[in-house]
C-alpha positions as CSV (number, residue, x, y, z in Angstrom):
1,M,11.7,-8.7,-16.8
2,A,13.3,-10.7,-20.1
3,L,12.9,-14.0,-21.4
4,L,16.4,-16.0,-21.5
5,P,17.4,-18.7,-23.6
6,I,17.1,-22.6,-22.4
7,I,20.0,-24.3,-22.7
8,L,19.3,-27.9,-24.3
9,T,21.5,-31.2,-23.4
10,P,24.1,-32.1,-24.3
11,E,25.5,-28.8,-23.2
12,P,28.6,-28.9,-20.7
13,V,26.5,-26.0,-18.4
14,L,24.1,-28.6,-17.6
15,R,26.2,-30.9,-16.4
16,E,28.6,-28.6,-14.2
17,T,27.8,-27.9,-10.5
18,A,26.7,-24.6,-9.5
19,K,28.5,-22.4,-6.9
20,P,26.8,-21.4,-3.8
21,V,25.6,-17.7,-3.8
22,E,26.9,-15.7,-1.7
23,T,25.0,-12.4,-1.7
24,I,21.6,-11.4,-2.7
25,T,21.9,-8.3,-5.4
26,D,19.6,-7.1,-7.3
27,E,21.5,-8.8,-10.0
28,L,20.3,-12.3,-8.8
29,L,17.1,-11.2,-8.3
30,K,17.0,-9.9,-11.6
31,L,17.8,-13.0,-12.9
32,L,15.5,-15.0,-10.6
33,D,12.6,-12.8,-12.2
34,D,14.1,-13.7,-15.8
35,M,14.0,-17.4,-14.8
36,A,10.5,-17.2,-13.5
37,D,9.2,-15.4,-16.9
38,T,11.4,-18.2,-19.0
39,M,9.6,-20.6,-16.9
40,Y,6.3,-19.8,-17.2
41,D,6.8,-19.0,-21.0
42,A,8.3,-22.1,-21.8
43,P,6.1,-23.4,-20.1
44,G,7.7,-25.4,-17.3
45,I,7.0,-25.9,-13.7
46,G,10.7,-25.5,-12.4
47,L,13.9,-23.9,-13.7
48,A,17.7,-24.1,-12.5
49,A,20.2,-21.5,-13.4
50,N,22.3,-23.9,-15.0
51,Q,19.1,-24.3,-17.7
52,V,20.2,-20.7,-18.5
53,G,23.9,-20.5,-19.1
54,R,24.3,-19.5,-15.3
55,L,25.8,-21.5,-12.5
56,E,24.5,-20.2,-9.4
57,R,22.7,-21.9,-7.0
58,V,19.0,-20.9,-7.7
59,I,15.5,-22.6,-8.8
60,V,12.1,-21.3,-9.5
61,M,9.4,-23.2,-9.2
62,D,4.9,-23.1,-9.6
63,C,3.6,-26.5,-9.0
64,A,0.4,-25.0,-8.6
65,K,-2.5,-26.9,-10.4
66,E,-3.6,-25.8,-13.6
67,G,-6.1,-23.1,-13.3
68,A,-5.1,-22.2,-9.5
69,A,-3.3,-19.4,-8.4
70,P,0.4,-19.2,-9.1
71,E,2.4,-20.5,-6.4
72,L,5.6,-19.4,-7.7
73,W,9.1,-20.4,-5.3
74,K,12.4,-18.8,-5.7
75,M,14.9,-20.6,-4.1
76,I,18.5,-19.5,-3.0
77,N,21.2,-22.2,-2.3
78,P,18.5,-25.1,-1.8
79,E,19.4,-27.9,0.0
80,I,17.6,-31.0,0.7
81,I,18.2,-32.2,4.4
82,S,15.6,-34.9,4.5
83,R,14.4,-37.6,2.2
84,S,11.8,-39.9,3.2
85,D,11.9,-43.9,2.7
86,E,8.7,-43.7,0.8
87,L,9.0,-43.9,-2.6
88,A,7.1,-42.4,-5.5
89,V,7.2,-42.4,-9.2
90,L,6.4,-39.3,-11.3
91,E,6.6,-38.8,-14.9
92,E,9.2,-36.3,-15.3
93,G,10.4,-33.7,-18.1
94,C,12.8,-31.1,-18.8
95,L,12.8,-27.9,-20.1
96,S,16.5,-28.7,-21.9
97,I,15.6,-32.1,-22.9
98,P,12.1,-30.9,-24.4
99,D,9.1,-33.3,-25.4
100,Q,10.8,-36.4,-23.8
101,T,9.6,-38.0,-20.7
102,A,10.1,-40.8,-18.3
103,D,8.8,-42.1,-15.1
104,V,11.1,-40.9,-12.1
105,E,11.5,-42.7,-8.8
106,R,12.4,-40.7,-6.1
107,P,11.6,-40.0,-2.4
108,A,7.7,-39.1,-1.8
109,I,8.3,-35.9,0.7
110,V,11.5,-34.3,0.9
111,E,12.4,-31.2,3.6
112,V,14.4,-28.6,1.9
113,K,16.4,-25.6,3.6
114,Y,17.1,-22.8,1.1
115,T,17.1,-18.8,1.6
116,D,14.2,-16.4,0.2
117,I,14.7,-13.4,-1.7
118,A,14.8,-11.5,1.5
119,G,17.7,-13.6,2.8
120,K,15.9,-15.6,5.3
121,E,16.5,-19.1,5.9
122,Q,13.5,-21.0,5.3
123,R,12.7,-24.8,5.3
124,L,9.5,-26.2,3.2
125,T,8.3,-30.0,3.6
126,C,7.1,-31.0,0.2
127,E,5.2,-34.1,-1.2
128,G,3.7,-35.1,-4.4
129,L,4.6,-33.0,-7.5
130,L,6.6,-30.8,-5.4
131,A,8.9,-32.6,-3.6
132,A,9.5,-34.3,-7.2
133,C,10.3,-30.6,-8.7
134,V,12.6,-29.7,-5.9
135,Q,14.5,-32.7,-6.3
136,H,14.6,-32.7,-9.9
137,E,15.8,-28.7,-9.8
138,V,18.1,-29.1,-7.1
139,D,19.7,-32.1,-9.5
140,H,19.8,-29.5,-12.2
141,L,22.8,-27.3,-9.6
142,D,24.6,-30.7,-9.1
143,G,24.8,-31.4,-13.0
144,V,22.4,-34.5,-12.9
145,L,19.5,-34.7,-15.2
146,F,16.2,-36.7,-14.7
147,I,17.3,-39.1,-17.4
148,D,20.2,-40.2,-15.0
149,H,17.5,-41.8,-12.7
150,I,16.3,-44.1,-15.0
151,S,17.5,-47.3,-16.8
152,R,20.6,-46.9,-19.2
153,L,18.4,-48.3,-22.3
154,K,15.4,-45.6,-21.5
155,R,18.3,-43.0,-21.2
156,D,19.9,-43.9,-24.4
157,M,16.5,-43.9,-26.4
158,I,15.0,-40.4,-24.7
159,I,18.8,-39.0,-25.8
160,R,18.5,-40.7,-29.5
161,R,15.5,-39.7,-29.9
162,F,15.7,-36.0,-28.6
163,M,18.9,-35.5,-30.7
164,K,17.1,-37.1,-33.9
165,E,14.4,-34.6,-33.7
166,M,16.7,-31.8,-32.9
167,R,18.4,-32.8,-36.4
168,Q,15.2,-32.8,-38.5
169,S,14.2,-29.4,-36.6
170,S,14.5,-26.4,-39.0
171,V,14.8,-24.0,-36.3
172,G,17.1,-26.1,-33.6
173,A,17.3,-23.4,-31.4
174,P,15.8,-23.2,-28.1
175,K,12.6,-21.1,-27.5
176,G,13.7,-17.5,-26.6
177,Q,16.2,-17.2,-29.1
């Protein structure tokens, strides 16, 4: 397994729409394994292919509570097929905008349809942190960042703060490079 460089905003690939996966190949399975290793190393709870510079509709997530056994999800072509009317607000962050967070309001419960690594179609009903995470990662595949769900004022503050930190950083490179 290899750690992949995480793409940081404002790189254009983060705003592009990922293409559906047509065939599950050994290369795709390796990408998912590498994405999982990268996510855990970061550390994070989710990672979309756009964030490692690949425009393929795949995500990895693990929203297990700290100290609990890992619950790694590898989803190919995930699609949210239903959303609850009930909303929930959770604090979100993003590996592509490190050290920045904001409260984001999203549907509290979603159902996601995806293909698993064995090529079988699956459906998963998600709530709580898992619901927020899957929506966040599917957004990435559509070129949407969590900051697009908050007010313009808050979004501008986060971007200014992040860019200032990047300029002041002597390293300035994503983890893993």
